[in-house]
N, C-alpha and C positions, 0 to 999 in steps of 0.2 A: 504493500499499499504506500509506503513512504517513497519508493522509486517512482511510482505513478505521480504522486504530488510533486516531487522534485522535478520530474520531466515536465509536468504541466506548468509549474512556476517558471522554469527556465524558458519554455517556449512562449508563455504569455509575456514575460519580460522582453524577450527578443521581438515578439510581434508588436508590442507597444512601442519599443524603440524604433522599429522599422516604420510604424505608422507616424511617429513624430518626425522621423527623418524625412519621410515623404511629404508630410504636412508643411514642414518648414522649407520645403523645396531645396533640400541640400543636393543639388543635381551635379555636384562636382564629380569628376571622374576619378575613381579610385582604382588602384591596382588590385589584383586578386589578393595579394598579401595584406594590404591595408583592410580590404573588406573582410578577410578571414579574421584579422585581429579584432575588428569591431564586432563581428558575429560571435566569436568565441567569448569576448568580454561580455557581451549582452547575455549570453547563455549562462555564464558563470555568475553574473550578478543576479540572475533569477534563481539559479540552483542553490547557491551558497546559503542564502537565508532560509530556504526550504529545508535543506539538509540539517542546518542547525536547529531549526524549529522542531523537526520530526525526531531528530536523534537526542538532542539535549534540552528541548523545550525552551530554547532561547528566543525571545521575542524582539530584543533590541536590534539584532542585525537586520531584520525585516524593516524595522522603523528607519534605520539609517539609510538603507538602500532606497526605500520608498520616498523618504523625505528629500534625499539628494536628487532623485529622478524628478520628482514634482517641482522642486525649486529650480532645477536647471531647465526643465521644459517651460516653466512659467517665465523665466528670465529670457529665454530665446523667443517665446511667444510674444512677449511684450515688445520686443524689438521688431519682430516681423509684422505684427498686427498694426504697428504704428506706421508702417510703410517705409521704415528705415532699412537701409542696406546693412545686413548683419556683417560684422567684421569677424573674420575667422580667427580662431575658433570661437564659437558662441558659448554660452554656459552649457547648453546641451552637448555641444561638441567636446567641451572639456570633460564633461561627465563620461562620454563614451571613450574618448581617448585616454582618460585617466582612470579607467576601470580598475586597474591594479590598486590604486590609492583608495578608491571607493571600497573595494573588497577588503583591503587592509584596515580601513576605518571600521567597517562592519565587524571584522574579526576582533579588533581591539575592544570595541564596545561590548561585543558578545563575551569576550574573555572577562571583562569587568563584571558583566551580569553573572557569569558562571562563578567567578570568585566570590561575589557578594552572596550568592545563594549558598555556596559551600560554607562561608563564614557564618552565615545566619542559621545554618542547619544544626539543630541540637545534637550533641553527642550522646551516645548511650553507653551505659556501663555494662558490666558483665551479666547483670540480671535482665538486660534488655529494656531498662527504663531510662528515660531522659534525665540527664544531669542538669 
């Protein structure tokens, strides 16, 4: 079940990124290598929070990725909708190009959530009761 959710999350994120890419009319020509880099990054940014949610029940990586996606898309939309010529890279372009940094931020915040939960978890003694 978790593989299915992870696959769906990865494909959904990639589809939303492709939709934004098309909507913002980023019609620049990309090499196959650049396109592969963006596609892999988009899939990773969708799958990573899903894996951490299903395996460790960490919610903050999903919040980090979703927030950065939404803010970058809004920042680019505000430029494009005003009729201005976007200067490359736009906030959404930085989000896609900088996907390793977004993934690292999600992992760092998720690690903090994991550590906080472990710290707050009550310890048990030999009798199985909480101390």
